[in-house]
C-alpha positions in Angstrom: -0.2 0.1 0.0 2.7 2.5 0.5 4.8 1.4 -2.5 1.4 2.1 -4.7 0.3 5.3 -2.6 4.3 6.4 -3.3 4.0 5.6 -6.6 0.8 7.2 -7.5 2.3 10.7 -5.7 5.5 10.5 -7.8 3.3 10.5 -11.0 1.5 13.2 -9.9 5.0 15.3 -9.2 5.9 13.9 -12.6 2.9 15.6 -14.1 3.3 18.8 -12.7 7.1 18.9 -13.5 5.8 18.6 -16.9 3.6 21.0 -17.0 5.9 23.6 -15.4 8.5 22.8 -17.7 6.5 22.9 -20.6 4.1 25.8 -19.5 7.2 27.6 -19.0 8.7 27.3 -21.9 5.7 28.0 -24.1 4.8 31.2 -22.3 8.6 33.0 -22.8 8.1 31.3 -26.5 5.1 33.4 -27.2 6.2 36.5 -25.3 9.7 36.7 -26.8 10.8 34.4 -29.4 9.6 30.5 -29.8 13.7 29.6 -29.6 13.8 31.2 -26.2 11.2 28.8 -24.6 13.5 26.0 -25.1 16.6 28.3 -23.7 13.6 29.0 -20.8 12.6 25.5 -20.3 16.3 24.5 -19.9 16.8 27.0 -17.5 14.2 26.3 -15.5 15.9 22.4 -15.3 19.0 23.9 -14.4 17.6 26.0 -11.8 15.6 23.5 -10.2 18.2 21.8 -8.3 19.6 24.8 -7.3 16.2 25.9 -5.5 16.0 22.4 -4.0 19.4 22.4 -2.9 18.7 26.1 -0.7 15.6 24.4 0.9 17.3 20.6 1.6 20.0 23.3 3.1 17.8 25.0 5.6 16.2 21.8 6.6 19.7 20.1 7.2 19.8 22.6 9.8 16.8 22.2 11.4 18.4 18.6 11.9 21.5 19.4 12.9 20.3 22.1 15.4 17.7 19.1 17.1 20.6 16.8 17.2 22.7 19.4 19.2 20.1 20.3 21.4 19.2 16.6 22.1 23.1 15.9 22.3 23.6 18.6 24.5 20.7 18.2 26.9 21.8 13.9 26.9 25.7 14.6 27.8 24.5 17.0 30.9 22.1 14.5 32.0 19.5 17.6 31.6 15.5 16.9 31.2 14.8 16.5 27.6 11.3 17.6 28.1 12.5 21.1 29.8 15.5 21.5 27.2 13.1 20.7 24.2 11.0 23.6 26.1 13.2 26.0 26.5 14.9 25.0 22.9 11.5 25.8 21.5 11.2 29.3 23.0 14.6 30.4 21.7 13.9 29.4 17.8 12.0 30.5 15.2 9.9 29.3 12.3 9.4 25.6 11.7 12.0 24.7 13.8 9.8 25.7 17.0 6.8 23.0 15.4 9.7 20.4 14.9 10.6 20.9 18.7 6.9 21.4 20.1 6.1 17.8 18.1 9.3 15.7 19.0 8.5 17.1 22.9 5.0 15.8 22.8 6.0 12.6 21.6 8.3 11.9 23.9 5.7 13.0 26.7 3.6 10.8 25.0 6.1 7.9 25.8 8.0 7.5 22.7 11.4 6.5 22.4 13.9 9.3 21.5 14.9 7.2 18.5 11.0 7.2 17.3 9.8 10.5 18.3 12.9 12.2 16.3 11.5 10.1 13.2 7.9 10.9 13.3 8.6 14.6 14.7 11.6 15.8 13.0 11.1 14.5 9.6 14.6 16.6 8.3 16.4 13.8 10.1 18.3 11.6 7.9 17.6 7.7 7.6 20.9 6.9 8.8 20.9 9.5 11.9 17.7 8.3 12.9 18.5 4.6 12.6 22.1 4.8 14.5 19.9 6.9 17.4 17.6 4.4 17.5 20.3 1.7 18.0 22.3 3.7 20.3 19.4 3.8 22.0 18.1 0.6 22.7 22.2 -0.6 23.2 22.6 2.2 26.0 25.0 4.0 23.9 22.9 7.2 23.0 25.0 9.8 24.2 28.1 8.5 22.4 26.1 8.1 19.3 25.0 11.6 19.6 28.5 13.1 20.1 29.7 10.9 16.9 26.7 12.3 14.7 27.9 16.2 16.0 31.3 15.3 15.5 30.0 14.4 12.1 28.1 16.8 11.1 30.6 20.0 12.1 33.1 18.4 9.8 30.8 18.1 7.3 30.1 22.0 7.7 33.8 22.3 7.5 34.5 20.8 4.3 31.2 21.4 2.8 32.9 23.8 -0.1 34.8 20.7 -1.4 32.2 18.5 -2.2 29.3 20.9 -3.5 26.5 18.6 -4.8 24.9 20.9 -7.1 27.2 20.6 -9.8 27.1 17.2 -9.8 22.8 17.1 -10.0 22.6 19.9 -12.5 25.7 20.1 -15.2 25.6 16.8 -16.3 21.8 16.6 -16.8 21.4 19.6 -18.3 24.1 19.2 -20.6 22.6 15.7 -21.3 19.2 17.4 -22.3 21.0 20.2 -24.2 23.3 17.9 -26.6 20.8 15.1 -27.0 18.4 17.8 -28.0 21.0 19.0 -30.3 22.1 16.0 -32.1 18.2 15.4 -32.4 17.7 18.6 -34.6 20.8 18.6 -36.1 19.6 14.4 -37.2 16.4 15.8 -38.4 16.7 19.3 -39.9 20.5 19.8 -40.8 21.8 16.2 -42.0 19.1 15.4 -44.6 20.1 18.9 -46.4 23.9 18.1 -46.4 23.0 14.7 -48.2 21.2 16.0 -50.4 23.8 18.4 -51.3 26.9 16.0 -51.4 24.7 14.1 -53.2 24.5 16.5 -56.2 28.1 17.3 -56.1 29.0 13.4 -55.8 31.3 13.7 -53.2 31.3 11.9 -50.0 30.3 12.7 -46.6 33.2 12.7 -44.2 33.7 9.7 -41.9 33.3 11.1 -38.5 30.0 12.7 -39.6 28.7 9.4 -41.3 29.4 7.7 -37.7 28.2 10.4 -36.0 24.7 10.4 -37.3 24.8 6.6 -37.7 24.9 6.7 -34.5 22.5 9.3 -33.6 19.9 7.4 -35.7 20.4 4.2 -34.1 20.3 5.5 -30.6 18.5 8.7 -31.4 15.3 7.4 -30.3 15.9 5.5 -27.4 18.0 8.7 -26.2 15.3 10.9 -26.9 12.9 8.6 -25.2 15.3 7.8 -22.1 16.4 11.5 -21.6 12.4 12.8 -22.0 11.6 10.0 -18.8 14.3 11.4 -17.0 13.5 14.8 -17.7 10.2 13.9 -15.7 11.2 11.8 -13.1 14.2 14.5 -12.3 11.9 17.3 -12.0 8.8 15.3 -10.3 11.4 14.2 -7.6 12.9 17.5 -7.0 9.6 19.3 -6.6 8.8 16.4 -4.3 11.9 17.3 -2.3 11.0 21.2 -2.0 7.1 20.5 -1.1 8.4 17.6 1.4 10.6 17.8 4.9 11.4 13.7 4.3 13.6 12.0 1.7 11.4 9.4 -0.9 11.8 6.2 1.0 10.3 2.8 -0.1 11.5 -0.6 0.4 11.5 -1.6 -3.4 13.1 1.0 -4.7 15.9 1.1 -2.0 16.3 -2.3 -2.6 17.0 -2.2 -6.3 19.2 1.3 -5.7 21.6 -0.6 -3.3 22.0 -3.6 -5.5 22.7 -1.4 -8.3 25.3 0.6 -6.1 26.8 -2.4 -4.9 27.9 -3.6 -8.6 28.8 -0.5 -9.2 33.1 -0.2 -8.8 33.6 3.0 -6.8 29.8 3.4 -5.4 30.4 -0.3 -4.1 33.3 1.1 -2.4 31.8 4.0 -0.9 28.5 2.1 0.5 30.8 -1.1 1.6 33.4 1.0 3.9 31.0 3.5 5.5 28.2 0.5 6.2 30.9 -1.6 8.2 32.2 1.6 10.1 28.8 2.5 11.1 28.1 -1.2 11.7 31.6 -2.2 13.6 31.2 1.0 15.8 28.1 -0.1 16.8 29.0 -3.5 17.7 32.2 -2.0 19.5 29.8 0.1 21.4 27.5 -2.6 22.1 30.4 -5.1 23.6 31.4 -2.5 25.6 28.2 -2.3 27.4 28.3 -5.6 28.3 25.9 -6.8 25.3 26.2 -10.3 23.6 28.2 -10.0 20.0 24.6 -11.8 18.3 22.6 -9.3 19.7 25.2 -7.0 18.6 25.2 -8.1 14.8 21.5 -7.9 14.8 21.7 -4.2 16.1 24.1 -3.0 13.2 21.7 -5.5 11.1 18.8 -2.4 11.8 20.7 0.7 11.0 20.7 2.6 7.3 23.2 0.4 5.5 23.5 -1.1 2.3 20.8 -3.7 1.6 23.1 -6.2 0.3 25.5 -5.7 3.1 22.5 -5.6 5.9 22.0 -9.4 4.4 25.2 -10.4 5.6 25.2 -9.2 8.9 21.9 -11.0 9.4 23.7 -14.2 8.4 26.7 -13.6 10.3 24.3 -13.7 13.3 22.6 -16.8 12.3 25.7 -18.7 11.6 26.6 -17.6 15.5 23.4 -18.8 16.8 24.0 -22.0 14.7 27.2 -22.6 17.2 29.6 -21.1 14.3 32.7 -19.4 16.1 33.2 -15.7 15.4 35.6 -16.0 12.7 33.8 -18.7 11.1 30.3 -17.1 10.9 31.8 -14.3 9.3 33.6 -15.8 6.7 30.1 -18.1 5.8 28.5 -14.6 5.4 30.9 -13.3 2.9 32.6 -10.6 5.4 36.3 -9.1 4.3 39.6 -10.7 4.8 40.7 -8.8 7.1 37.8 -8.9 9.3 37.7 -12.3 9.3 41.9 -12.8 10.0 41.0 -10.3 12.8 38.4 -12.3 14.7 40.4 -15.4 14.5 41.7 -15.0 17.8 39.0 -13.4 20.0 36.5 -15.3 22.1 32.9 -16.0 21.2 32.0 -14.0 24.6 33.1 -11.0 23.3 34.8 -8.6 25.9 37.1 -5.9 25.9 39.5 -7.8 23.4 36.9 -8.4 21.0 35.2 -4.9 21.6 38.7 -3.2 20.5 38.9 -5.5 17.4 35.4 -4.1 16.6 36.4 -0.5 17.3 40.0 -1.2 15.0 37.9 -2.4 11.8 35.7 0.2 12.5 38.6 3.1 12.5 39.7 1.4 9.3 36.7 1.2 7.0 36.1 4.8 8.2 39.2 5.8 7.1 38.7 4.0 3.8 35.3 5.3 3.3 37.0 9.1 3.5 39.8 8.6 1.2 37.5 7.0 -1.1 35.0 9.9 -1.2 37.5 12.8 -1.0 39.1 10.8 -4.5 35.4 10.5 -5.8 34.7 13.8 -5.9 37.8 15.1 -6.8 38.1 13.3 -10.0 34.4 13.8 -10.8 34.6 17.1 -11.9 37.5 16.5 -14.3 35.9 13.4 -15.8 32.6 14.8 -16.4 34.1 17.8 -18.1 36.4 16.2 -20.3 33.6 13.7 -21.3 31.3 16.4 -22.3 34.0 18.2 -23.9 34.9 15.6 -25.9 31.1 14.7 -27.1 30.8 18.7 -27.7 34.2 18.4 -29.9 32.5 15.1 -32.1 29.2 17.1 -32.8 31.2 19.9 -33.9 33.5 18.4 -36.1 30.5 16.6 -37.4 29.0 19.8 -38.3 32.0 21.5 -39.6 33.8 18.8 -41.6 31.1 18.6 -44.4 31.6 22.2 -44.7 34.9 22.4 -45.3 34.8 19.1 -47.5 32.1 21.4 -49.6 34.2 24.5 -49.4 37.5 22.3 -50.9 35.4 20.5 -53.8 34.1 24.0 -54.9 37.6 25.6 -54.7 39.4 23.0 -56.7 36.2 23.0 -59.5 36.6 27.1 -59.7 40.6 26.5 -60.4 39.9 23.9 -62.4 37.7 26.2 -64.9 
């Protein structure tokens, strides 16, 4: 039922996005010039991610403020209800409503994690799941301190990994170049072919290759780009009007499996998921929880679906009587994890907790390094890729003109 409702809502926003783009383009085209109508629609397409980015930044600050107030109250052992009421009195705007709803849910008996997820929809799924797990394991202060430290680090390096470029530039360039290729293939190339036939000369090979590819893949590309535009703009509008992210069990499973088989994305999801899970397990063991329960809690946090299934298999293998290392090996855990756990006892303890803490730090370092390299390499790769496409299209259009001019020049010299 939830998936059907989500699909219906997304269809509505996709339809609204199509009406918005077409209506804006037609209005500008009628009022100014037809050519500018397409340019206006393209400009609106590029502006939507910027608008949503600003909206999400404001919402993210609300989530950071709520977590910061909560961490301070827990760290100082203050009354949550009074602390939230004081925060509510000192803030303004939508944040006042969030604090009031959050405090009301706590007074009604909800757990902190459940009250956060329901009362503050700006909280990300990963943060909410970590807080819920930390509360169940008696590690709420440590979990909140970790999230606050992460948010401070993210704010400090925000200028380094601005996501607007990655969301806007490739998409707008793809739409623009697909449109140009379509218009060239329909209106320009038939004229070129007719002229070259009349002069009994051949089109340059790069032009023939480019136009052949455009004829074969053009219809598919146009349909894919049109569908992507509707999905992209529909999702963008949905995010602009809803504080929570789109979440569906079916969609999340498909997305996670695609990420798992994508080289760089796999490494980022794998390392960050292991870092979060191992940090949670280490904290649970330090608080005296059995490893089986710690593994079950690790499978409940927001990590990749494939990785979550491996932690569940690990727990089931241990419940079946296998050792820690053998259970991890059977669950397809990395070789480093298996070798590090080969000499620790089944019951946990300080040694086991230290091993998991080391693994958490190791995979957190790997995640940070991979993410930094990916962000740093993405810009030049994207720019050079589209530059190569622009060069091919330009040569495909310019070479016929140069060939025709050269042929006419030789003919005039002969006469």
